[in-house]
C-alpha positions in Angstrom: -32.3 48.7 -37.0 -29.4 45.7 -36.2 -27.1 45.5 -39.2 -26.4 42.1 -40.5 -22.5 41.4 -38.8 -24.8 42.2 -35.7 -27.8 39.8 -36.7 -24.6 37.5 -37.8 -23.5 37.4 -34.9 -26.6 36.5 -32.9 -27.2 33.7 -35.1 -23.9 32.5 -34.2 -24.0 32.7 -30.7 -27.1 31.4 -31.1 -26.4 28.1 -32.9 -23.2 27.9 -31.0 -24.9 28.2 -27.2 -26.6 24.3 -27.2 -23.5 22.8 -29.6 -20.6 24.1 -27.0 -22.8 22.4 -24.2 -23.3 19.2 -26.2 -19.5 19.3 -26.9 -18.4 20.3 -23.8 -20.4 17.6 -22.0 -19.6 14.5 -24.6 -15.7 15.6 -23.5 -16.5 15.8 -19.9 -18.4 11.7 -20.3 -14.9 11.3 -22.0 -12.9 12.6 -19.6 -14.9 10.4 -16.6 -14.8 6.7 -18.8 -11.1 7.5 -19.2 -10.0 8.1 -15.8 -12.7 5.5 -14.8 -10.4 3.0 -17.1 -7.2 4.8 -15.9 -7.9 3.9 -11.9 -8.9 0.7 -12.5 -5.6 -0.3 -14.5 -3.9 0.8 -12.0 -3.4 -1.9 -9.4 -0.6 -1.4 -6.6 -0.1 -3.2 -4.3 2.1 -2.0 -1.1 4.1 -4.0 0.4 6.2 -3.9 4.1 8.6 -5.9 5.4 9.9 -5.6 8.8 12.4 -8.2 10.6 13.1 -8.3 14.3 15.4 -9.9 16.1 14.0 -11.8 19.2 17.8 -12.6 21.3 20.9 -11.7 21.1 20.4 -8.0 19.0 23.5 -7.0 17.3 24.9 -4.6 19.8 22.8 -6.1 22.1 24.5 -4.8 26.1 24.1 -6.9 29.0 23.3 -10.6 29.4 22.5 -13.3 26.6 19.3 -14.4 25.9 18.8 -18.4 25.2 16.8 -19.3 23.1 16.0 -23.3 22.1 13.2 -24.1 19.2 12.6 -28.4 20.1 15.0 -28.1 22.6 17.6 -27.0 20.3 19.2 -23.4 20.7 18.0 -20.7 18.2 20.8 -18.0 18.5 19.0 -15.8 14.9 15.1 -16.4 15.6 13.6 -13.0 14.0 10.1 -11.9 14.1 8.8 -11.1 10.7 6.3 -8.5 10.1 5.1 -8.4 6.3 2.2 -6.0 5.3 0.0 -5.8 2.1 -2.2 -3.1 1.3 -4.5 -2.4 -2.0 -3.7 1.0 -2.6 -6.3 1.0 -5.3 -9.6 1.3 -6.2 -10.1 -2.8 -7.7 -11.2 -5.2 -5.8 -8.9 -8.8 -5.8 -9.7 -12.2 -5.9 -7.4 -15.1 -5.5 -4.6 -13.0 -5.1 -1.5 -16.1 -4.6 1.3 -14.0 -2.8 4.9 -16.1 -2.7 7.2 -14.9 0.3 10.8 -16.9 -0.5 14.1 -16.6 1.3 17.7 -16.6 0.0 20.1 -16.4 2.4 18.9 -19.3 4.1 16.6 -18.4 6.6 14.0 -20.4 7.7 10.4 -20.2 8.7 9.4 -21.8 12.3 5.8 -20.5 12.4 3.8 -17.6 11.8 0.4 -16.8 9.5 -1.6 -14.3 7.9 -4.7 -12.7 7.9 -6.5 -9.6 6.6 -7.5 -7.0 9.5 -10.9 -6.9 10.8 -11.5 -10.8 9.6 -11.0 -13.6 12.4 -10.1 -16.2 9.5 -6.3 -17.0 8.9 -5.4 -17.3 5.1 -4.9 -20.3 3.6 -1.4 -21.7 2.5 -1.7 -23.1 -1.7 -2.6 -26.4 -2.5 0.9 -26.9 -4.3 2.4 -26.0 -0.2 0.4 -27.8 1.3 0.7 -30.9 -1.4 4.7 -30.4 -0.7 4.3 -30.3 3.1 2.2 -33.7 2.9 4.8 -35.5 0.8 7.5 -34.0 3.7 5.4 -34.9 6.3 5.3 -38.9 4.9 8.9 -39.6 4.8 11.1 -40.4 7.5 12.5 -38.1 9.9 15.9 -38.8 9.2 15.4 -38.4 5.0 13.6 -34.7 5.3 16.1 -32.4 5.5 18.0 -34.1 2.1 14.1 -33.3 0.4 13.7 -30.9 -1.9 10.1 -30.5 -0.2 12.3 -29.5 2.4 13.9 -27.0 0.6 10.8 -25.8 -0.8 8.7 -25.8 2.4 11.0 -24.2 5.1 12.2 -20.9 2.8 8.7 -20.3 1.3 5.6 -19.5 2.1 3.4 -19.2 -0.3 -0.8 -17.6 0.2 -3.8 -17.4 -1.3 -5.5 -14.6 -0.2 -9.3 -15.0 -1.5 -10.6 -11.5 -0.9 -8.8 -8.0 -1.1 -11.0 -5.2 -1.1 -9.7 -1.7 -1.9 -7.9 -0.3 0.4 -7.9 -3.5 2.4 -4.7 -4.9 4.0 -3.5 -7.9 4.4 -1.3 -9.0 7.9 1.3 -11.8 8.4 3.7 -12.8 11.3 5.9 -14.8 11.5 8.8 -16.2 13.1 11.8 -17.1 11.4 15.7 -18.4 12.5 18.5 -16.8 10.0 22.5 -18.2 9.4 23.7 -15.1 10.9 22.4 -12.1 13.6 22.4 -9.9 10.2 18.8 -9.2 9.7 17.1 -11.6 6.9 16.1 -10.3 3.2 12.3 -12.0 2.3 11.2 -11.6 -1.2 7.6 -10.6 -1.9 6.0 -11.8 -5.0 2.8 -12.3 -6.9 2.1 -12.9 -10.2 -1.7 -12.3 -10.5 -2.8 -9.9 -14.1 -2.8 -6.9 -13.7 -1.2 -6.1 -10.3 1.8 -4.7 -9.8 3.5 -5.3 -6.1 5.7 -2.4 -4.7 8.1 -2.6 -1.7 7.3 0.4 0.7 10.0 1.2 3.2 8.6 2.0 7.2 7.3 5.3 7.2 5.8 7.5 9.8 1.7 8.0 9.0 -0.4 11.2 10.6 -4.7 9.7 10.0 -3.2 7.6 8.1 -1.3 9.5 5.2 2.7 9.1 5.0 3.9 12.5 6.9 6.7 13.6 4.1 3.2 13.9 1.8 0.7 16.0 4.0 3.7 18.1 4.8 4.6 19.1 1.2 0.6 19.4 0.3 -0.2 21.5 3.4 3.3 23.5 2.0 2.3 24.4 -1.5 -1.7 25.0 -0.5 -0.1 28.0 2.3 2.5 29.0 -0.9 -0.6 29.7 -3.2 -2.5 30.8 -0.1 0.1 33.8 0.2 0.0 34.5 -3.7 -4.3 34.6 -3.8 -5.3 35.5 -0.2 -4.0 39.4 -0.8 -5.6 39.9 -3.6 -9.2 38.8 -1.6 -8.3 40.1 2.0 -8.2 43.8 2.8 -7.5 43.0 6.4 -3.7 42.5 7.1 -3.9 40.5 10.3 -6.9 38.4 8.8 -4.2 37.5 6.1 -1.8 37.0 8.9 -3.9 34.5 11.4 -4.8 32.5 7.6 -1.3 31.8 6.7 -0.2 31.1 10.3 -2.3 28.3 10.8 -1.7 27.4 7.7 2.0 27.3 8.2 1.3 25.8 12.2 -1.3 23.0 11.0 0.6 22.2 7.9 0.4 18.9 8.2 -3.5 18.6 9.1 -4.8 19.8 7.0 -2.1 17.8 3.9 -3.9 15.1 5.5 -6.9 15.7 5.7 -6.7 17.6 1.4 -5.2 13.5 0.7 -7.9 11.4 2.2 -10.6 14.1 1.1 -9.1 13.7 -2.7 -8.7 9.6 -2.2 -12.4 9.7 -1.0 -13.8 11.8 -3.9 -11.9 9.1 -6.2 -13.1 6.0 -5.1 -16.9 8.0 -5.0 -16.1 8.7 -8.8 -14.6 5.1 -9.3 
């Protein structure tokens, strides 16, 4: 004959089991909803700007290379490469991207497109209107025009669609006032978007080397703590840790790419 305490315990267990399962399901649903909202609000655009001299680079050894533009010697020409990546789980539409030089550097030519697309990205209507007004002026009056100052040192683009993990690339030829590398400012006022300047980094399978190597190293440390409790043969443990040490970067890169894929599927 079960005692009263045993009977009460069995009854509480039978009642609590479905309650705990329901509470767990509700908490899981709430956590998933909050996670999706959190990821949706974190719209980050990563921007990388690289300048390379076309001629007469500082410290250049050998004969000088003379470059002319419209018949005039242009000694400080640079190639400018701008990469913009949507590092989020949100597809963006109608992003206006503003590029400007404040050091006297002027744009000579160039444009941009979405990687994998054959369509060039259009300039904003305001920029096109300023260019039209400038073209309508006599050539001798253009340099003194406000529109000249605007159109020569800026480029404002409209990105109709920038899907998650997509990239927009821009290539320009620019002319600076000196042989020093120009500084391009890239901004956007799109709602809910934060543009982050990202210096050039070495990538492995699309993952920064430092992130992949760090994650691979930390995983190896965790295995060093856990595996001795699971594996009896010391030689097996030694080989596993050796492989993780030798392949820390590839394994870390794979884990980061797998995590990104899981987040994209869950969102």
